[in-house]
Structures are given as C-alpha cells and as structure tokens.
C-alpha positions in Angstrom: -18.5 -8.7 -13.4 -16.9 -5.3 -14.0 -14.0 -5.2 -16.4 -11.7 -2.6 -17.8 -12.3 -1.7 -21.5 -10.0 -3.4 -24.0 -10.4 -0.8 -26.7 -9.6 2.1 -24.3 -6.6 0.2 -23.0 -5.4 -0.5 -26.6 -5.8 3.2 -27.4 -3.7 4.2 -24.4 -0.9 1.7 -25.4 -0.9 2.9 -29.0 -1.0 6.6 -28.2 1.7 6.6 -25.6 4.0 4.4 -27.8 4.2 7.3 -30.2 6.1 9.4 -27.7 9.7 8.5 -28.4 9.0 5.9 -31.1 12.3 5.0 -32.7 10.8 3.5 -35.8 12.9 0.4 -35.2 10.8 -1.2 -32.4 10.7 0.1 -28.9 11.0 3.7 -27.7 13.6 6.2 -26.5 11.9 8.5 -24.0 14.5 9.9 -21.6 13.4 11.6 -18.4 12.1 15.2 -18.9 13.0 15.1 -22.6 10.7 16.6 -25.2 9.2 13.1 -25.7 8.7 12.5 -22.0 7.1 15.9 -21.5 4.7 15.2 -24.3 3.7 11.9 -22.7 3.2 13.6 -19.3 0.9 16.3 -20.9 -1.2 13.5 -22.5 -1.4 11.8 -19.1 -2.6 15.0 -17.4 -5.1 15.7 -20.2 -6.6 12.2 -20.0 -6.7 12.2 -16.2 -8.3 15.6 -16.0 -10.9 14.4 -18.5 -12.1 11.8 -16.0 -12.3 14.4 -13.2 -9.0 13.6 -11.4 -7.2 16.4 -9.5 -3.5 16.7 -10.5 -0.6 17.8 -8.4 3.1 17.5 -8.8 5.8 17.4 -6.1 9.2 19.0 -6.0 10.8 16.2 -8.0 8.1 16.4 -10.7 6.3 13.2 -9.7 2.7 13.5 -10.8 -0.3 12.5 -8.7 -3.7 12.2 -10.3 -6.4 11.5 -7.7 -10.1 10.7 -7.9 -11.8 11.3 -4.5 -13.3 8.5 -2.4 -16.5 8.7 -0.4 -14.6 8.9 2.9 -11.6 10.8 4.2 -9.3 7.7 4.1 -5.7 7.1 3.0 -5.2 6.8 -0.7 -4.7 3.7 -2.7 -1.9 4.4 -5.2 -0.9 2.8 -8.4 1.4 3.7 -11.3 5.0 3.6 -12.4 7.2 5.6 -14.7 7.2 6.9 -18.3 10.9 7.4 -19.0 12.8 4.7 -20.8 16.3 3.5 -21.6 17.6 4.0 -25.1 15.7 1.8 -27.5 13.7 0.5 -24.6 10.6 -1.7 -24.5 7.2 -0.1 -25.3 5.7 -1.5 -22.1 8.6 -1.2 -19.7 7.5 1.1 -16.9 4.7 2.8 -18.7 2.5 -0.3 -18.6 2.1 0.3 -14.9 0.9 3.9 -15.6 -1.5 2.9 -18.4 -3.1 0.1 -16.4 -3.6 2.4 -13.4 -5.1 5.0 -15.7 -7.5 2.5 -17.2 -8.4 1.2 -13.7 -9.2 4.8 -12.6 -11.2 5.5 -15.8 -13.2 2.3 -15.3 -14.0 3.3 -11.7 -15.3 6.7 -13.0 -17.1 5.5 -16.1 -18.8 2.6 -14.4 -19.6 4.7 -11.3 -17.9 2.1 -9.0 -18.3 3.2 -5.4 -14.9 3.5 -3.5 -14.2 4.7 0.0 -10.6 5.5 -0.5 -9.2 8.1 -2.9 -7.5 6.5 -5.9 -4.2 8.1 -7.0 -2.4 7.3 -10.2 1.3 8.2 -9.9 4.0 8.9 -12.4 7.5 8.7 -11.0 10.3 10.9 -12.6 13.6 9.5 -13.8 13.2 5.9 -12.7 15.5 4.5 -15.4 18.4 6.9 -14.9 19.2 6.7 -18.6 19.6 10.4 -18.9 20.4 11.5 -15.3 22.0 9.1 -12.9 21.1 7.3 -10.7 18.1 5.2 -11.5 15.0 5.6 -9.2 16.1 9.1 -8.5 12.9 10.9 -7.6 11.3 7.9 -5.8 14.6 7.6 -4.0 14.5 11.2 -2.8 10.9 10.7 -1.7 11.9 7.6 0.3 15.0 9.4 1.8 17.5 7.2 0.0 19.0 10.0 -2.0 20.0 13.6 -1.1 17.8 16.0 -3.1 20.5 18.6 -3.7 22.9 15.9 -5.0 20.2 14.6 -7.4 19.5 18.1 -8.7 23.2 18.5 -9.6 23.2 15.2 -11.7 24.3 16.1 -15.2 22.6 14.9 -18.3 24.4 12.3 -20.5 23.1 14.0 -23.7 23.8 17.7 -22.9 27.0 18.5 -21.1 26.5 20.8 -18.1 22.7 20.4 -18.2 21.5 19.2 -14.8 18.5 17.4 -13.5 17.7 20.6 -11.6 17.8 22.6 -14.9 15.5 20.0 -16.6 13.1 20.1 -13.6 12.9 23.8 -13.7 12.2 23.9 -17.5 9.7 21.0 -17.5 6.6 22.8 -16.2 6.1 19.9 -13.8 8.0 21.0 -10.8 5.6 21.2 -7.8 6.0 21.5 -4.1 7.4 19.3 -1.4 4.1 19.3 0.3 2.6 17.3 -2.6 4.9 14.3 -2.1 3.6 10.9 -1.5 3.0 10.6 2.3 3.0 7.1 3.8 0.7 8.3 6.6 -1.9 9.2 3.9 -1.4 6.1 1.8 -3.2 2.8 2.3 -1.4 0.8 -0.4 0.7 1.1 -3.5 0.5 -1.3 -6.4 2.8 -1.2 -9.3 2.4 -3.4 -12.4 5.8 -3.6 -14.0 7.4 -5.5 -16.9 11.1 -5.5 -17.7 11.3 -5.5 -21.5 13.6 -4.8 -24.4 12.6 -3.4 -27.9 11.2 -6.8 -29.1 
C-alpha cells in the first residue's frame, strides 16, 4: 500500500508553523503580510522542487500543478495560509500541507495519474486583515465584486487596501489563470477549525 511520508509531513507542519509563530501557542499570519508572503515563498519553493508548474491569478491565488498522462480536467486540493489573530497552527494550512504531501508522494513514488493534480492556495480566506472572509475564492466564484474587494482597507494599516497589498505581494497574476470549473474534475479541501490550543 502506498502511503504519504510521516517525516516529510511533520517537517512541513513544523516549517510552516514558524511563519507567524506568536510564541504563545498558535500563529498570526494575516493575508499578504510579511509572514504570509514568507509562507507562500516556501510553498512555491517546495512545489517547484517536485517539478510542479506554478501560476497565480489576479487575486493572488496560487496553483501548483503536476501534469497527468492525459489531457483531462485537473483534480484540485488545498486551502488557505492566512490566519486570524492568535489562530490555530492547523486551521486552513493543514489543507495546503496535506495536498502538498499528496502531490509529493505521487511524484516521489512515481504513481501514475491521468489527471493533472493541482495544489491550490486561496488568498484572504479568513478576512482577519481585509474583510470579507473568503474574499478571493468569492471573487472567483462570482460572489463578490472584484473592484469592491480591491478597495477593502486593512485593519492594521489605515488607508492600505487589498489592492495595494496585492500589487506589493509579488503574487498577483492574471485572470486567465483562475480556477476554471470546465477544466476541473474535483476539488477536495481538508479543513480544521482550530484555536491556539
């Protein structure tokens, strides 16, 4: 039976828990903050190391894809990296880390797969810095107006908008890179709601 690697997964959990570690249990990693950008860079580095291609869309959602053997819709898995203040170490990011480990296992074990596998990182799901929650996924789904979301002001820096943070992040891509339902077979998100304990 093929299994993911416990030591690799433990390393992912420990490494990513350092980005925004409060020193009091839990993490504070607001969307597009210095801590969140560091976590995103680590994600990109690790996914590129297994041969994934990386693109970002106009809302800074990240898509890391390993190709399949056939031209089929992608199977997508992931979650978000941003947190609430003093949030849980596993809340949101566990879905990213398990998707990363799944993709790494497929590559390392040379597991044949017909569909492309995409690991996704959503931007500003918690809404702790820029309201509302589920902002970027909401824009992608047509729930929120993009221009209104870009004008959302940060709670920690008066006058600083999500659009400003997006432009400064280095992760702003193009609308053409958005998740496309017609090119997606399935989306699985492992998620846990968790506080700092």
